[in-house]
N, C-alpha and C positions, 0 to 999 in steps of 0.2 A: 407645327402650328399649336397655338394655345387658344382654347375656347374658354373665355371667361363668362360664366353665367351669373349675372347680377340680378338684383331685384329685392323688393322688400322682404323682411323676415316673414316666412310663412307662405310665400307665393309659389313655392315648388321647386326651388333651385336644386336641392339635394337629390330629389327623385329624378328630375330632368337630367342632371349630371350623371347619376348612376346609370340611367338608361342609355345615355349617349355613349358612355364607356362600354356598356355591354354590346351596343349595336355597331360600334366602329372597331373593326379588328385592329389590335395593337394599341388602342387608346389606353390611357392611364389617368386615374383620378389623383389630383393634388389638392387636398382640402386644407386651407390655412387656418380654419376655425379652431381646431383642437389646440394648436400652439398658442393662440390668443387666450383661450381659457386657462392654459397652463401658466402663462405670464401673469394673468389676472390673479391666480391663486397664490402667486408669490407675494402679493401685496396684502397689507392689512385690509379688512373689509371696508374700513372707512375711506380708503383711497381707491377702491375699485369703481371704475366708471366703464366706459366703452374701451375694450382692449385695443381697438384701433388707434386710440390716442397715444399708445406706447409706440414711439418711433421705431424701437427695435422690432416690433411685430411687422411693420411695413417693410423694413429693410430685409428681415429674415424671410418673409413670405416671397418677396420678389426674387431674392437670391436663390432660394430653393427651386422655385418654379423655373427660373432661367437655367439653372443647372440641369434639370430634368429635360427641358426642351433642347438644350445644347448637346446633351448626351447622344442623341440621334437614334436611340433604340425604340423610341415611341413616336409614332407619326403625329399623334394628337395628345395634348395634355389638357384635361378638362378641369377647370377651377370653379367650384361653386362658392361664391363669396359676395356678400352684400358690401359694396363700397359706394356710398352716395356723397361723401364729402369730396368736393372737386379737388382739393389739395391732396388728399389721401389717394384719390383716383390717379392723379398725375404722378404721385410717388410710387405707385404700384403698376397699374396698366400702362400709364404713360412712360414710366421708366423702362419697362420691358420693351415697348415699341422703340424708344430712343436707342436702345442697345441691340437693335436688329432682330428682335423676335416678332414673328407674325402673330399678333394677338387679334383674334376675332371676338369682339365684345358684344354681348347681347343682354338686354335687360328684360326680364320677365315682368310684365305689369298686369294688374287686375284692379278692379274696384276695391275700395276699402271694405265694403261688405263681403266680397268674395275672400279677401285675405283674412279677415277676422273669422269667417266661418271655417276656413282651413286651419287657422290657429286653434280654434276651439276643438277641432277634431283631434288634435294632438296635445291634449291638456294633461299629459303625464308629468310635466314639469311646471308646476304652478308659478314659481318665481320667474323662470326663464320666459314662459309664455306671457306673463303679465308685462314683462319688460318689452317683449316683441309687440304686443298690442299697442303699447305706448309709442312705438316707433313707426306705426303705419303711415300716419300723415306726413311725418318728416321725410320718410323714404319716398313716398309717392310724389311729394312736391319736388324733392331734389331730382328725381328721375325725369322730370320734365325738362331738365337742362340739356343743352346741345351735346355735351360729352356722352350722353346716354341715349342718343337718338335712334340707335338700332334696337328695336324692341319687338317683343312677341306678346300680344295680348292673350292672356290665358283664360279669361272668363268663359265658362261654358265648354272648354276644351278638356278632353281627357289627356292623360299622360302621353300616349302614343302620338296624338295630334300635335301636342306641344313639342315633342322631340322632333317630329317631322318638320315642323315650321322653323325651329331653331336651326336644324341642319340646312334648311333652304336658305335662310337669311345670312348664315355665315359661310355658305358654299362648302358644306361638309358632306362627303359621300357616306351614307349609311350602308354597311355591308351585311347587316343581319336584320331579319324581320322582327316585328314586335313579338313579345311573348304571347302564347295562347292565354286566354282568359283565366283558365284554371291555375296558371302559375303566377299571374300578376299580383294576387293578394299576398302570396308568400314573399315575393320580391319587395313589395311595398313595406311589409312588416320588417323585413331585414334592414332596409334602408332606414326606416323609422327608428329601429333599435340603435342604430349608429348615431342618431341625433340626440340621444339622452345624455345629458351632462350632469353628473352627480356632484 
């Protein structure tokens, strides 16, 4: 099974995905974002736009995810990735489904105010976060489309509640309990550190 966690930049995909992997025995994370940034760095700055516009990223991401899923050693592959362009969605999530993979897609959604507040709380990368702020309306509007109908509204929910709700809507059995409160801060800091792109 592939669980694709979609949503606007800053809505909480990475933290949700990391906690899903921790709570589902045998689950593995497959994050296509670092490859996108690497492809972007191959280009002169004047040519850099959204790395999803590079067809090779879409092909590479789906092929790698398909390979992990087909290997059979991991019962669940969790993919945290914003994909709101319907053509790109068809070429990634749709392609995986067309090739026999059980993809459970869920979009995390929240109000623009909530997303912007979350983005401000991770202001360690001014350039990246400024770009993400500029994408809030585009992502939120696109996620109203029928391809993204399976959703979890995250306003006012803590991470554990979001994870529980995602598991419920994609019919995923959680095998481990939430972390005790004293460990949650360390976990969040560790995941946040992985989001820093220099």
